[in-house]
N, C-alpha and C positions, 0 to 999 in steps of 0.2 A: 382809841377810835374805832368804831364797828362799820367796816367798808360796806357793808350789805343794805345800811341804812341810807345810803347815798347813791345817786347816779353820776355819772361823769359823762360830758359832751364835750368834743371837741368845736371851738368856735374862734370867729377873729373879734376883737375887741381892740379900739384905739391903734388898729393896724397891726396888732401883733398877734400870734397864734396864743390861745389859751385853753385851759380847761376848765367848762362850767361845772360847778359842785351843787347839785341840788339835793336839796330834802326836805320833807316836811317839817316847816317851822315848828323848831323845838330848842328851846335856850339851852339844853344841856348837850344836842347835836351842835349847835353852833359853837359853844364853848370849848367841845373835843376837837372841830376843826380847826378853829384859833389857836389852841394849843400844841395841837400836832403839826401845823403850818401857820407860824405868826404871822408871814407875809401874805396869807388868803385876804383879798378883796371883795369888797361888795361892789356889784354895778347895777346902776339904778335902769340903765337902758335894757339890759338882759335880764334884770330882775332874778339876779344869780349870784353865788359867792364864785371866785374864779381864781386859778393859779397859772402861774407861766406855763406853756406848754414844751416841758424840757425833758429829757432823756432819765434824769434823776427824779423828777415827779412822776413821771410814768412809772418808774420803777416802784416808788412809794406807794402809788396808787394800784399798784399790781395791773397795770393796763399793758397792752401790746404796744411794744416800742414803735416808733415810727421808721418806715423804709425810707429815708430820706432819698436813698440812691433812685430807685424806683421813681420817686416824685420827680426828681432832677431829668431824669432819662426823658421822661414824658413830655418836657418843654422842647425838646430837642424834635428835629425832622424824624419822620419814623426810619429812614434810609439807614439813621446812626445809632437809635436807641438802643439797639443791641450789642452794638460796638462798646459802647458805654457800659453796660450791664456785664457783659464779656470781660471787660479790664476790672472791673469790679469783683467778679468772681474769681480771676485769677490771681489777683492780688491777695485774695484770702485764703486761694488754695496755697500760695506761697509763703502765708502767714507773714504777711509785711505788717510793720506796726501801723495803727490806727494814725499817728501823725503822717506817714509816709503815703498812706493810702489817701488820706484828705489832700494832701498837694497833687500826687498823681490825677486822680481824678478831676480836681479843680483845673489843672493844668490841660487836660484832653478834653474837658468841657469846653474850655476856651476855643479850642481848634474845631470841635465839632459845631459848635454855636456859630462861628464863622464860615464852616462849609455848607451849612444849611442842609440843601437836598442833595450835595452831592457826596458820593459814599466815600469814609475816609478810606478805604482799603485800596482804592484806585488812584492815591496819591503816589508820585513817583519821587524820586529824591530831590529833583530840582525843584519841583513845588514846594516839597517839605522846607528845602532849604529858603525859597521866596519866604515861605511863613515865618521862619526865624527872623530872616533879615526885617521883616515886617514889623515883629515885637520889639526889636531892638532900636531901628530907626523911627518908627512911626508912635510905635506906646511907649517908647524909652524905658523898657524892661533893663534891669540891673543883672549881674551876673548870676547873682544866688539865683533868681527867678528863673532865669534861662535855663539855667544848669537843670534845675527842677524840671521844666518843662521840656527839655532834650529826654531827660531821664525817662519822664511818662511816656512819652511819643516812642521811645525806645524800645521801652518795655514792652508797649501794644504790639509794635510789628515785630518785634522778635520773640516775645514769648506766648502772644496771642495768635498771631498770624502767621509765625514761624517764618520770619524772612530773617536769618542772622547776619547776613552780609551789606542790608541796605544801609545802614548807619556807618559804614565804614569811615568816609571820608567827610564827613559832617564836622567842621572845627569847634571845638569847646572855647567859649569864652573863658579868660583866665580871671581868677579871682584877684582882687586886689589882695596886697600883703598887709593888711592894716593890722596895727597893736590891738591887744585887749583892752579894753577900758576896765578902770578898776577903782576902787575908793581906799583913801588913808584909814589908818585904823583908828583915827581921832573921829574920821567921817562915818566909818561903820559905828562906833561908839555912838555917835551922836544920834544917827538913825534909830539905833534900839531904844535910847533914852526917848525918844519922842513918840514911840509907838507903845500907847498905852493898853491898847488892847491886847489881852493875853494870848490869844489864838495867833492874831498878826505877829505878835513879836517873836513867838515861839517859832512861826513858819520861815520868817528871815532869821533869826540864829540858826536854824537847820541849814538852812541854805549856805549861810557864810562858814559855820562853825564845822561842816564836814565837806564843804564843796561840790554840793549837790546843784542838779541841774534842777529846773522849775518842776519840770514832769517827775522828777525823781522824788522832790518833796512832798508833793500832792500823791504819789503813787505809795507812799510808806504807812505799812498797816502796823497795827499795836503790838503785834508778835513778831517784827523785824526788829524790834527794840530789845536788845539784850543787855541789861544793866548789872547783870551779874559779870558777865564777860567784858562790860563796856565796850560794845561793839554793835553797830547797825548793818544789817543785810540789805543791801540795795538790789531789788531783785528787777530782773528784765530789763535793764537799762538800754542805753544806746548800742544798737548792735547786739542787743539780745543778751547782754552778759550781768551775769551776778558778780558783786562784790562786797566785800566788806570794809567798812570805814570807822575808824576811833570814834566813840560817843564822847564829846566833850563833858568832863566832870562837872562843869560849871553851869550846865543846862537841867542838869538832874531835878534839882530843886523845884525850878520852873514846871518841868515836864509833870511832875509829880502832883503839883499845884493844878495845871491845866488838865490831868484826867479826871481830877476831883471834882472838877468845875463842869467841864462839858462831857465827862462820858463816853467818848467814842466807841461806836461799838467794833466795826473793822478796820476803817481806816485811822490814822492818827489824828488827821486833819479832815473833818468831814464839812461837806455842805449844809446850806439848810434844810434841805429837802433828803437827806441822807447822800450815802454815796462819796465819794473822792471830793474833796475839793478843786474848785475849776482853776485851772492853770491862769486863766484870764482875771479872774478874781484876785488871785495872789499876786499878780503883774501890776494890777491896778492897787494893791494895797503897798508894793514898794514905792510905787510912782507916787500915792499919797505921803507916804513917810520922806520922801525926796523934799517934797515941797514943805512938808512942815518943817524938816530940818534946814531947810534954805540952801541946799547944797544945788549948786546951778549947773553940776554938768550933767550932760547928755549921756544918759547909761541907763540900759534895763536892768531887772532884776538876775541876769546872768553875770553883771558884774559883780555880784558878790560871789560866786565862784573864782572868776579872776581873780579878785581879791584874797580870797583863800589861799589860792595856788601861789601868789606873788609874795604874800605875805610870809609863807612857809619856807619859800625860796630864801627870803631875807633872813630869816631865821636860822640858817643854815642847814635846812632838809635836804637827803639826798633827791638828784631829778628823778632817777628810778623808780625810788619810795612815791614822788610827788604823781609820776606816770599813774603807778597802780592805785592811789587815792582818788584819783580822778577818772580812773577807767578810760584813760588814751589808748589806742591800739600802737600808735607811733611814738617814739621818745621825739621826734620831730616836734608834734603838736604841743607836746609840754616845753620843748626849749623855746618856744616863744616867750615865753615868761622871764627869762633872762636878758630879754630887750627893754622890760617896763621896771626891774629892779634897782634901786639906784646905788645897789653894790659896786663899789669899784675897784680896779685892780690893785690900789693902794692898800687896802684892807687884806688883800690876800697874803697869806705867812707863808714863807717860801718853808719848805720840810727840812732845810739846813737849820733854821732857828731852832727848831724841836731836838736835835740832835743832843 
């Protein structure tokens, strides 16, 4: 596809942001577009072909990426626009992950939007406590969201405005001690059986077979797979830590078949517009597979990681070994799986019996 023969314009179509693809009518140009982007659609009202305005599409078309932070800042009152931009800049300088940046910016935006024309830097601890109470009592926000909100605002005042002691006495909501949700081995097997799409099945098998987070699955690159040593290099995981995990022997034939069919270029699992497969898309794949398998449990794709850890523990794997495979900082995080495994004390053999 010769991009020089097409022009691209940003527009709104059916209340969604799209990229219009225009060219002098030519069957060869149309076919080249449809071959490169099978999801391209024709709009009679716009009299043009169009694609969704996504970062991956912009990258594929060699277009300048959207500055969504700058666009969101413009929706705020001008007295707080710079505060929002300053937070983004400091998060970038500190090299926070995209996930953390997204959460911090969203939570800070909520506060700035409520403040309207009142400058955020003029807030005192009492007014901030009142805001947190409003979020809990009126907006009914949960512990996880509130902790993210406090972290974001704490970061702004301490790291951007340099007021380190301002949040000393703000109480943290306690996280409920919930047990990890998991699937049985038969349920996992059923899940794979009903997933007929090769790419989707490979993604789910990687998640369960190596205990990966969904972000780690979509972040895998082709050169991270070492089939000679039978290991996978998980790079830049949570906490910016790398680790190696064993590559299951049973998945190798399917991986080779997958590579022949899809021919990925950089990422092992690529989206339809190139680049890494979207986390949200993989979450939807899991949801659809659960529905197709008629498994009624309320569980997300992260449950495959929990299932991996629990099944390893049930098979007698050492707790420290499981901690290393999962990339947990603390053994306490890993020990939660002892509460969900059905292993009973009656199955434990005394060392006396082995003498």
